[in-house]
N, C-alpha and C positions, 0 to 999 in steps of 0.2 A: 485610604479612607475606610473607616469601619463599615462592615455590612449592616444593613438595616433589617430589623425583624419585622416582616410584613404579614405574619401569620394572622393577626387580628383583622387585617383588611380582607384577606381571602375568606375568613370564616363568615363574614357578613354576606357573602354571595351564595352560601349553601343553605340559607333558610328555606323552609318548606314552601317553595313557590311552585305553583302548578301551571303557570302560564307559559306557553311556548316561547313567546317573545321575551319574557323575563329570563328564561333559561339561556337564550341566545345572548341577551345583554350581559348576563352573569359571566358567560364564557368570554365575551369580548373584554369585559372589565378585568377578568383574571389574566387575559393575554397582555393587557397593559401593565399589570403588575409584574408579569414574567419578563417584560421588556426593560424593567428597571434594573440598571446595572448594579444597584446597591443591594439587591435581594440575595439572601444567603442560598447556598445550594439546598439545604434542608427545606427552606420555605419554597424554593422553586419546585422541588419535587412534590410537596404538598399542594401547591397551587396548580401544578400540572394535573395532578390526580383529580382535584376538584373540578377543574375546567373540563377534563375529559368526561367526568361523570355528568356534568351539566349537558354537554353535547350529546352524550348517549341517551339521556332522558329526553332531550329535545328530538332526537332522531326517532325514538320510540313513539313519541306523540305524533310526529309527522307520519310515520307508518300507519298508526291507528287511524289518523284522519283520512289517509288515502283509502284504507279498507272501507271506512264508513262511506266515503264518497262513491266508491265502486258499488257498494251495496245499494245505495240510493239510486244510482244509475240503472241498476238491473231490475229494480222493482217497478 
């Protein structure tokens, strides 16, 4: 069975979203794409990179929120 080009699907998840929950949803959706046995190796690598980028951004947002909460607690 020929491999399917899914790069257009992964591109839609990297729009300029600033919402933490959206970043997590994007990563989950990319994971679903990666689980597709028809995805090409090249598209897998691209999707993985984008998914890890979304998770890194979400992690940074979480860290910033924790700092802000700690600042509020100490005032």
